[in-house]
N, C-alpha and C positions, 0 to 999 in steps of 0.2 A: 587442402591440408590433410595430413595423415589422419586415419580412424583413431579416435580416441579409445582407451582402454575401458570397457564396460566391467563391472565387478561381479556380473553374472557370468562372465566369461565370454571370449572373442578370440578368434584366431589370432596367432602372432602375426605383425605386418611382415610381407614378405617383398621379393624384388618387384612383383606386379604392383603393389601398393606404393612403393618408392617411385616406380615410373609413372605411375597415376599421380603422384606429388609433383614430379617433375613437369607433366603435362598441364598440371592445374596451375602451376606458377607460369608456365608458357602462355596458357590462356588469359589469365588474369593479366599478363604484361601486354597481350595482344588487344584486349578490351581498353586497358589504361591508354594505349598508345592511339587506338582509334578515338577513343573519347577526347584525348588532348588534340589531336589533329581537328577534331570536329570543333572544339573551343576555340582554338587558335584561329581555323577559318571563319568561324563565327564573327570573332572579334575583328578580323581583318574586313570582312563584308561591313560590319557596322561602323568601322572607322572611315572606311572608302565612302559609304554614305553619308556620315558626318563631315567629310572634305567637299563631297558635292553639295551637302546644304549649304557649306560656308561659300561655294562658288556661286553659288545662286543668291546667296545673301549679299555677297559683294557686288554681283551684277545687279540686283534690285537696288541696292543702294546708290551705284553709279547711275542707274536710271534716273532714279528720284532726284539726283543732283544735277543731272543734264536737264530733266525736265522743268527743275525749279529755276536753273538759269535761263532757259528760254522764256519761262514765264516773266522773269526779272526783267529781261531785255525788252520783251513785248510790253510791259507794263510801263516801264521808262519812257519808249518811245511813244507810246499811246498817250500818256499825260502830256507829252510835248507837242502833240499833233503831227507827229511824223518828223523827219530830220532832212535836210537837203544835202546831198552828195554830189561829187562831180560826176556826171553822166560818163560812162565809159562802155567798153565792151563787156566788162563784168558786171556792170551796174546799169545796163539800159533804162531808160525811163518806162514806169509801169504802164502797161497798156490798158489796165482796169481803171486807171485814175482819169484817163483822158476822158473829158466832158464831165466828171465827177467833181473834179478839184480844178479851181480856174486858174490856179498858179502851180501848176504840176512842174512846169519848168520854168526857170528865171536864167537871165543873163546878166552876169556881173558887170560893173563898169569896167574890170580889167579883161571882159569877154571870155570868162569862164561859163560853161553851160552846166547848171545845178539842176538836180532832179529830184523830186520829193519822193523820200523813202517812207511808205506807212509801215505799221507794225508788223503786217502779215507779211511784206517784201522783205523787211529787216530780219524777221524770224528766219525765212528761206535762206538768206544770205549767211546768216550767222551758223545755221543748222549745217550747211554744205562746208563751211569752213572747219568747224570743229570736229566734223565727221572725217574729214580728211585727216586732221591732227590726230585724233584719239581712236579712230574706228568705230565710234559710237554713232549709229544710223539715227537720225531724226527727222521728222517732218510733221507738218500740218496735215490733216485729213478730216473728212466729214462725210456722212451719208449724203450731204446735198451740197456737194463743193461747188464753189464759183470757178475754180480752175479744173480743168481735167486732169493735171497732174497730181491733185489731191485725191482723187478717187481712190477709196480704200480697197487694199486687197482683202483676201477671205478672212484672215485673222483679223485685221483692222476693222472689217466690217461686222463681224461677229462681237468685239469689242465695243464698237460703237453702239451696237444695238443695246448693250449693258448700260453704258454710261448716258446715252442720250434718251432712250426709250424707257429704260426700266430704272433709271436714276442711281445706278451704282457709282461710287466715288472714282473707281479705277478699275483696271483690268490687267492681270499679268499672267504669263504662262512662258515656257520654255518652247521653242519650235524652231524649224530650219528655214533659212533663207538662201537660197542658192547653193543648198547642200550643206550651208554650216549651221552650227547650233547658236541660237541667240536667245537672251533673255527679252522678251518683247514686253514693254510697259507701255500702257496708254491710260491719260487722265483728261477727264472732261475739260473744256476750255470756256467758262461762262463768259458771257458779255458783260463789260464793265461800263461805267459813264463814260470814261475815256474813248470807248470803241463806237459809241453812239453816232457821231458824225457820219460815219460810214454805214454802220450796219442798221442804222434806224431806218435808212432808206429801203433796205432790204427786208423791213418787217419785224426786225428783232428788238426787244426790249431787254433792259438790264436783268440779268440773272438767268436770261436763256443759255441753253448750251448750243453754241454756234458750230462746234466741231471738237477737235480734241488734238494733242500734242502726242505723237507715237514715238516712242523711243525702243531701239533695239541695241541690245549690249552684246557684244562676242564673247561667247563663254569660254573659247579655247584659250584667248590669252590670259584670263584669269585663271585656268587651268594649269597653264605654263607657269605662272607666278608660284602656284602651290607644289609643282613638280617636285621640289626638293623635299617637302613634307611627304609627299607620296612616296618617294622612294625610300626615305626614312621609314616609313609605314611597313613598306615591304621587307625591307632588312631587319626590322626590328620583331616582326612576327615571323619571318623565316628563323632568325636566332632563337625566338622562344619556341618556335617549334622543334629545331634540332636540339636545343638545351633540354627540353622536356622529355624527348625521346631517349636522349643519353641517360637522363635520370630514372627514366622508366626501366632501360635496360639495366641499370644498376640496382635498381630496386628489385626488379625481376631475378636477377642472379642472387641476390641476398635472400630473396623470398625461396628460391631454390632449395639454398644452402640450409635456411633455417627449417624447410618442410622435412629435408632429409635427417636432419639434428632431430627434429619432432619425432620420426620414424623409428629413428635408434632408440630414443628414449621411450617411446611407446612398447618397443621390444622389451627395453629393460624393466619397464613399469608392468608388463605382461607377465615376465618371469617373477618379480617381485609380487604381483598380484597372486599367482599361484601359490607363491610360498604364504602370503598372506591369508588365502583361502585356506591354505592346512592349518596354519595357525590358529584361524578362526574357528575351524571344525574341531580342534584339539581344545580352544578354550570353550567351545560350546558344550563338546561333550564334558570337560571338567566342570562346568558351570550345572550341566544337568545331574552330574554326580553330586555336586555340593547340594544343589537344591533337594535332590532326594535324601541326602545324609540329614539336611536341616529338617525336611520334614519327618524323617523317622526321629529324630532327637526330640522335635516337637511332640510327637505322637507318644514318645517314651516318657516325656514329661506330663503330658496329658494322663497317660496310663498311670503313672506313679502317683498324680494328683488324685485320680479316680481312685486308686487304691486306698491311700490316705482315707479320702473322704468315706470309701465305703467302709473302711475299719472304724472310723468314728462313727458314722451312722449307725454301723451294726451295733456298736457298744451302746449308742445312746437309744436305739430300739431294744436292746436286749434287757436293760435293766427294768423298764415298765413291764415288759412282757414276762421278765421272771416272776414278779409279784402277781401279775395277772394269771399266770400259769399256777403259783402258789395257792393263790384265792380260789382258782378253779379246783385245786385239789380238795380244799376245805369245803367247797361248795357240793363236791361229789360226795363226801363222807356226810355232810347234812343230808343230801338228798337221799343217801342209803338209809340213813336213820329214820328219816320220815316216811320213806316207803315201807320199812319195817313194821314203823308205827300205824301205819295205815292197814297193812295186812293184819296186823294183832287186833287192831280195832274191828275189822270185818269180822276175824274169828270170835272175838268175845263179844260180839253183837249176836252171832248166830248160837252161842251157847249161853248167853245171858249171863256172861262172867265178869260182874264189874270190878272184881279184885286182879283179875289179869288185865284187864284196861288199865287200870291205875298203875300197875307195876309197870306196864310198857310205857306209858307217859314218862314216869319217872325215869325210867332207862334212856328214853330219848333227850332228856335235858333241854326240852322246849325252851325253856326260859333263856338258856345261852345262846340257842340259836336264833331265837327271836331278837335278841341284843345284838348279835355278831352279824347277822346276815345284811341289814342295811349298810352297815360299814364295809363288809366284803364287797359288796356290789358298787359301792360310791369308789372305793379303790379301784376297782377293775375298770370302772367308766374312766377314771383319770388316767389310768395308766395307758388305755386304749387311746384318750384324746390326746396325750403325749405323743403317742406315735403317729396319729393322723397329722399332728401338727409338725411332726419332722419330715413326714411324707410330703406334705404342702409345700414346707419351706425347700425341699431337695427340689420338687417339680417348678417351684419359682424360679430356684437358682438356676436350674437347666435350661429353662426358657421354652419347656415344653408347652404347646398350645399358643405360643406366641408368634406373630408376624416378625419377619425379620429386623424390621426398624419401625418404632412406634413410640408414642408419647409414654413414658413411663416414671413411676414414682420411685426415686432412686432411694428413698429412704426405707420404704419397703424392701426395695432389693438389698440394702445394706443388712436389715433385720433377717430376711431369709438367708442371706451369706453366713451371717453369725450364728444362726440356728444349725447350719450344715457344718461349720467348722468348729461348733462348740466344743468338741471332744478335744480338737487341737489345742483349744486357748484354756480351758477351765483348770488344767492342771497347771498352767504357766502365769496365768496373768487373770486380773480382776478386770472385766471391761466397763467402762464408763462411757455411757451414752450420752452425748449433748448434740442431738439431731434437731436443727432448726425447721421451721417450715419451708417447703420447697414448691416451686411450679414443677409442672409436668416437662420432661426432658426428652426430646426427640432423639433417640437413641437405639442402640443394639443391646437391649436389656442383659441378655444372657452373656456378653462380652462384657459389659461394664460389672456383671457380678463376679466375673473371673477376676477383674483387676481387684475388687475389694478383697476377694479370697486371697490373692497372690500378695497384697500388703498386710492383711490379716494374719496370715501364717509367718511372713518375713518377720513381722512385729513378734510373734510367740517365740520364734527361732531366736530372735536378739536377746530375749531375755534368759539369762543363766539360770536362775533359779525360780524366784517368783516375783512379779512386779504388776505394773498397771499398763492396760492399752485405752487410750482415749480415742473415741470415734466422734468426730464432730462434722456438721453439716450446716452450709448457709448459702444464701442468695446474694449475688452481686449484679451490677449493672449488666444485663445480657448473657448471665450465665449462672451457675452453682456451683459450689467447691465442696470437697470432702478432704478431711484430715484425718490420718491416722497416726498417732503419736505413741511411742513404746517408751519405756524406761531401760531400754536395754544397754548394751555395750557401746553403741554408737559407731560413727565411722570416722576415718580420717578424711582429709582433703583428697589424698590421692584415690583412695577407694571411691568417694563420690564421684571423681571425675570418670570412673569406669562403671560406675553401678549399672547403667542402662545398656551396657554392651552387651551382645549376645554371647553366652557362654562364660561370662565372668560371675565368679562366685569366690566368697570368703570361706566357703563350708570344707571340711575335709573331702578328698577324693571319693566319690561313691555317695556322698550325702545330698548332692544335688546338681542341676545341669546348668543352671546359671541363666536360664531361659524366663524365667518368671517375671521379671522387671523388665526385660526386654520386649516380651510379649504385652505386657502392661503399657508400656511406652508407644508401642504401635497401635495399640486399640485407642490410646486416649488422645495422642498426637495426629496419628496419620489417618484413622479412620473416624475420628469425630471432632478434628480440628481444636482440640483442647491443649492443655499444657500439664505438664506433671513436674514437679518441683521436690526437691529434698533439702532438708536442714538437719545437720547432725555433728554432734562433735563428740570424740571418744568419751566414753564412761558418762554421757550427758543423754542417752538415748537419741532417736532419730523421729523425725516428723516429716511424712510424705504427704502432699497437697497435690490433689488433681483439680482442674477447673474444667468444666465442659459447658459449650454456648446451650442455652436454651433451645433455640430454633434448629 
């Protein structure tokens, strides 16, 4: 296959790669063709094996039928004590019965010479006749034969060893006889009660194995019978091999064309990739510029907020510092008068002039100083205490000395935020606190304080003249909530849909960046997994509610 395009950059497909693609297709075709020929050859060999197994199974079936036929004939004759047939050149009298059977030969009244045919003699006669008819060789054999003609050959001797000495039921295998292939079958021939008249004199008893019937079925005749199937097998596999090779050739051609088309498309993709990379770089540059601009706007908004806070805090600090400074001026005058009184007292004491001392005390107005000084000091301490509280609130609001994320008392955070932005609120609204008991919340306290500040300042800006701001808090299952409700101008549904979007503002140009509520949304929702909701109607004021998880 042609090399695919990497977005990190790769060379355009060349003629060499196209040639390699063609070589790859040819190689795949050769491998498929070889695999197909191996598969067809394997199937052919397996099916030939199945045919050979069928030939052997047929031969075994013929052998068992022939064996059973001979056993049945022998049993029939044995039960009748033998049969008399006319003595002839084909059926001469059995010399083995001479002296053993008194009536081996009889002469009929009509002058016919009849001779007794015992089971073994008849079996030999039938085996020879059927062998000439169907080509199946059958004979009686034994490891201890009475007739020399029944002496076993090598295969029969081995088979008789199995059935006579080792008790096997039968033996079979494929072997050669006079260079021809036969299925040879041998099954034990036990002595029956009908055989006892003859075999009892030889020392046998019922059930003993006297010998066996050996059957040999020629395999070639059976193979000739299945020759049409073999021919059909050859042609079917040859056709399958040829058809498969033709199909592989077609598929290889199609694959070569597809790879060439893929190579062309890869070239087109490479060109498109280069253009995409250039566009990507432009987008990244634009994004970097946008991020930088966004950061600058955020910084500007923060600086503007800091400027407002600084102005408000400076105003709040300036008032107590003003009357502390005034009190220090009065205290300085009291100190000067007391110092002069002390000097006069020392001089009058040296001169022993009581009248001068009394005049100096009257001039110092000690009664007034004694009455005014405690109040002066108390007012100064209160003013400095107010400054201290403002500084502490500013410190809590900013998050100085706090770890980035920690359990925090958000009611305390709201109080410190109110203290910091008080200068923005006191001229526009009366703040009503309805804060409930809250558990500690794992959060970024400084950022939550920033959310409080944005909501409080927005509430103050929404009030045209003077109104009320309600600040509420409470606890629900798994979290805490805060509400900031104002009695301002409210918002329309259209404004509410965009209120948390960056840079959206309803204030005049230059009066706001439109980032306060967007930043608050990011802090509450994205950083803390909470929610922020707004309820508002024109002329009815607005209510912002935030929910934060406790954990």
